[in-house]
VEXLOTOR-259002 format. One record per residue: residue number from 1; x, y, z of N, C-alpha, C in turn. Coordinates in nm, 2 decimals, m for minus. Layout:
<atoms>
  nr    n_u    n_v    n_w   ca_u   ca_v   ca_w    c_u    c_v    c_w
 NUM      X      Y      Z      X      Y      Z      X      Y      Z
...
</atoms>
This chain:
<atoms>
  nr    n_u    n_v    n_w   ca_u   ca_v   ca_w    c_u    c_v    c_w
   1   3.66   2.34 m16.51   3.63   2.27 m16.63   3.64   2.36 m16.75
   2   3.71   2.32 m16.85   3.73   2.41 m16.97   3.60   2.40 m17.05
   3   3.58   2.49 m17.14   3.47   2.50 m17.22   3.46   2.38 m17.32
   4   3.58   2.34 m17.37   3.58   2.23 m17.46   3.55   2.10 m17.39
   5   3.59   2.08 m17.26   3.56   1.96 m17.18   3.41   1.96 m17.16
   6   3.35   2.08 m17.13   3.21   2.09 m17.11   3.13   2.05 m17.23
   7   3.17   2.10 m17.35   3.11   2.07 m17.47   3.11   1.92 m17.50
   8   3.22   1.86 m17.48   3.24   1.71 m17.50   3.14   1.64 m17.41
   9   3.13   1.68 m17.28   3.05   1.61 m17.19   2.90   1.63 m17.23
  10   2.86   1.75 m17.27   2.72   1.77 m17.31   2.69   1.68 m17.43
  11   2.78   1.67 m17.53   2.76   1.59 m17.65   2.74   1.44 m17.60
  12   2.83   1.40 m17.51   2.82   1.26 m17.47   2.68   1.24 m17.40
  13   2.64   1.33 m17.32   2.51   1.32 m17.25   2.40   1.31 m17.35
  14   2.41   1.40 m17.45   2.30   1.40 m17.56   2.30   1.27 m17.63
  15   2.41   1.19 m17.63   2.41   1.06 m17.69   2.38   0.95 m17.59
  16   2.33   0.99 m17.47   2.28   0.89 m17.38   2.39   0.84 m17.28
  17   2.50   0.90 m17.27   2.61   0.86 m17.18   2.58   0.92 m17.04
  18   2.52   0.84 m16.95   2.49   0.89 m16.82   2.61   0.93 m16.74
  19   2.72   0.86 m16.76   2.84   0.89 m16.68   2.90   1.02 m16.71
  20   2.87   1.08 m16.82   2.91   1.22 m16.86   2.84   1.33 m16.78
  21   2.72   1.29 m16.73   2.64   1.39 m16.66   2.69   1.43 m16.52
  22   2.75   1.34 m16.45   2.79   1.37 m16.31   2.90   1.47 m16.31
  23   3.00   1.47 m16.40   3.10   1.58 m16.39   3.04   1.72 m16.42
  24   2.94   1.72 m16.51   2.87   1.85 m16.54   2.80   1.89 m16.41
  25   2.73   1.80 m16.35   2.65   1.83 m16.23   2.74   1.89 m16.12
  26   2.85   1.81 m16.10   2.95   1.85 m15.99   3.01   1.99 m16.02
  27   3.03   2.02 m16.15   3.10   2.15 m16.18   3.00   2.26 m16.16
  28   2.87   2.24 m16.16   2.78   2.35 m16.15   2.69   2.35 m16.03
  29   2.70   2.25 m15.95   2.60   2.23 m15.84   2.61   2.34 m15.73
  30   2.73   2.39 m15.70   2.74   2.49 m15.59   2.68   2.62 m15.64
  31   2.71   2.66 m15.76   2.65   2.79 m15.81   2.50   2.78 m15.83
  32   2.45   2.67 m15.88   2.31   2.65 m15.90   2.24   2.65 m15.76
  33   2.30   2.58 m15.67   2.24   2.57 m15.53   2.24   2.71 m15.47
  34   2.34   2.79 m15.48   2.35   2.93 m15.43   2.24   3.01 m15.49
  35   2.22   3.00 m15.62   2.11   3.07 m15.69   1.97   3.03 m15.63
  36   1.95   2.90 m15.62   1.82   2.86 m15.57   1.80   2.90 m15.42
  37   1.91   2.90 m15.34   1.90   2.94 m15.21   1.86   3.09 m15.20
  38   1.92   3.17 m15.29   1.89   3.31 m15.29   1.74   3.34 m15.33
  39   1.68   3.25 m15.41   1.54   3.26 m15.45   1.45   3.22 m15.33
  40   1.48   3.10 m15.27   1.38   3.05 m15.18   1.41   3.08 m15.03
  41   1.54   3.10 m15.00   1.58   3.13 m14.86   1.58   3.01 m14.77
  42   1.56   2.89 m14.82   1.55   2.77 m14.73   1.65   2.67 m14.78
  43   1.75   2.63 m14.70   1.85   2.54 m14.75   1.80   2.40 m14.79
  44   1.70   2.35 m14.72   1.64   2.22 m14.75   1.56   2.23 m14.88
  45   1.49   2.34 m14.90   1.41   2.35 m15.02   1.51   2.37 m15.14
  46   1.61   2.45 m15.12   1.71   2.47 m15.22   1.77   2.34 m15.27
  47   1.80   2.25 m15.17   1.86   2.12 m15.21   1.76   2.04 m15.29
  48   1.63   2.04 m15.25   1.53   1.96 m15.32   1.52   2.02 m15.46
  49   1.52   2.15 m15.48   1.50   2.21 m15.61   1.63   2.19 m15.69
  50   1.74   2.18 m15.63   1.87   2.15 m15.70   1.86   2.01 m15.76
  51   1.81   1.91 m15.68   1.80   1.78 m15.74   1.69   1.77 m15.85
  52   1.59   1.84 m15.83   1.48   1.85 m15.94   1.54   1.92 m16.07
  53   1.62   2.02 m16.04   1.68   2.09 m16.16   1.77   2.00 m16.24
  54   1.85   1.92 m16.17   1.94   1.84 m16.24   1.87   1.72 m16.31
  55   1.76   1.67 m16.25   1.68   1.57 m16.31   1.62   1.63 m16.44
  56   1.57   1.75 m16.43   1.51   1.81 m16.55   1.62   1.84 m16.65
  57   1.74   1.87 m16.61   1.85   1.90 m16.70   1.88   1.77 m16.78
  58   1.89   1.66 m16.71   1.92   1.53 m16.78   1.81   1.50 m16.88
  59   1.68   1.52 m16.84   1.57   1.49 m16.93   1.57   1.58 m17.05
  60   1.62   1.70 m17.04   1.62   1.80 m17.15   1.75   1.83 m17.21
  61   1.85   1.74 m17.18   1.99   1.77 m17.23   1.99   1.78 m17.38
  62   1.90   1.71 m17.45   1.89   1.72 m17.59   1.86   1.86 m17.65
  63   1.80   1.94 m17.56   1.77   2.08 m17.60   1.89   2.18 m17.58
  64   1.99   2.13 m17.50   2.10   2.21 m17.47   2.20   2.22 m17.58
  65   2.24   2.34 m17.62   2.34   2.36 m17.73   2.48   2.34 m17.67
  66   2.55   2.24 m17.71   2.68   2.22 m17.65   2.78   2.33 m17.68
  67   2.76   2.41 m17.78   2.85   2.52 m17.81   2.83   2.64 m17.72
  68   2.72   2.64 m17.64   2.69   2.76 m17.56   2.73   2.72 m17.41
  69   2.75   2.82 m17.33   2.78   2.79 m17.19   2.66   2.72 m17.12
  70   2.69   2.62 m17.04   2.59   2.54 m16.98   2.53   2.61 m16.86
  71   2.61   2.69 m16.79   2.56   2.75 m16.66   2.43   2.84 m16.68
  72   2.42   2.92 m16.78   2.30   3.00 m16.80   2.18   2.91 m16.82
  73   2.20   2.81 m16.90   2.09   2.71 m16.93   2.04   2.65 m16.80
  74   2.14   2.60 m16.71   2.10   2.54 m16.59   2.03   2.64 m16.49
  75   2.07   2.77 m16.49   2.01   2.87 m16.41   1.87   2.89 m16.46
  76   1.84   2.89 m16.59   1.71   2.91 m16.64   1.62   2.79 m16.60
  77   1.67   2.67 m16.60   1.60   2.55 m16.55   1.57   2.56 m16.40
  78   1.67   2.60 m16.33   1.65   2.62 m16.18   1.54   2.72 m16.15
  79   1.55   2.83 m16.22   1.45   2.94 m16.20   1.31   2.89 m16.23
  80   1.30   2.81 m16.34   1.17   2.76 m16.38   1.11   2.66 m16.28
  81   1.20   2.58 m16.22   1.16   2.48 m16.12   1.12   2.56 m16.00
  82   1.19   2.66 m15.96   1.15   2.74 m15.84   1.01   2.80 m15.86
  83   0.99   2.86 m15.98   0.86   2.93 m16.01   0.75   2.82 m16.01
  84   0.78   2.71 m16.07   0.68   2.60 m16.08   0.64   2.55 m15.93
  85   0.74   2.55 m15.85   0.71   2.51 m15.71   0.62   2.61 m15.64
  86   0.65   2.74 m15.67   0.56   2.84 m15.61   0.42   2.83 m15.66
  87   0.40   2.81 m15.78   0.26   2.79 m15.84   0.20   2.67 m15.77
  88   0.27   2.56 m15.76   0.21   2.44 m15.70   0.17   2.47 m15.56
  89   0.26   2.53 m15.48   0.22   2.56 m15.34   0.11   2.66 m15.33
  90   0.10   2.76 m15.41  m0.01   2.85 m15.41  m0.14   2.79 m15.44
  91  m0.14   2.70 m15.54  m0.26   2.63 m15.58  m0.31   2.54 m15.46
  92  m0.21   2.47 m15.40  m0.24   2.38 m15.29  m0.30   2.46 m15.17
  93  m0.24   2.58 m15.14  m0.30   2.66 m15.03  m0.44   2.71 m15.07
  94  m0.46   2.75 m15.19  m0.59   2.79 m15.23  m0.69   2.68 m15.22
  95  m0.65   2.56 m15.27  m0.74   2.44 m15.25  m0.77   2.41 m15.11
  96  m0.67   2.42 m15.02  m0.69   2.40 m14.88  m0.79   2.50 m14.82
  97  m0.77   2.63 m14.86  m0.86   2.73 m14.80  m1.00   2.72 m14.85
  98  m1.02   2.68 m14.97  m1.15   2.65 m15.03  m1.22   2.54 m14.95
  99  m1.14   2.43 m14.93  m1.19   2.32 m14.86  m1.23   2.35 m14.72
 100  m1.15   2.43 m14.65  m1.19   2.47 m14.51  m1.31   2.56 m14.51
 101  m1.32   2.66 m14.61  m1.43   2.74 m14.62  m1.56   2.67 m14.65
 102  m1.55   2.56 m14.74  m1.66   2.48 m14.77  m1.71   2.41 m14.64
 103  m1.62   2.35 m14.57  m1.65   2.28 m14.44  m1.72   2.37 m14.34
 104  m1.67   2.49 m14.33  m1.73   2.59 m14.24  m1.87   2.63 m14.28
 105  m1.89   2.64 m14.41  m2.03   2.68 m14.47  m2.13   2.57 m14.45
 106  m2.08   2.44 m14.45  m2.17   2.33 m14.44  m2.21   2.31 m14.29
 107  m2.14   2.36 m14.20  m2.18   2.33 m14.06  m2.27   2.44 m14.00
</atoms>
């Protein structure tokens, strides 16, 4: 996809054209997936994070500068999603361990 085609698609997305988002997603999904897979090491988790990243990208497309390359912006979103998932799981594990510790103390 040429840079001008990408710019046009981003502008269309920013104007609410959902049909313009799919070609952008398809053009970048393999590289973003590979990046996420390198971070998490789990193909299923990488697929989930990829979907979440593109959902986030659609929600935040208004913040994307159409004159700049889209790929670095998508990778930044993907990295943020990955880090957020790690914080979520860490908090969940901490809460679970506190719950187990509390149950042990009560018995």
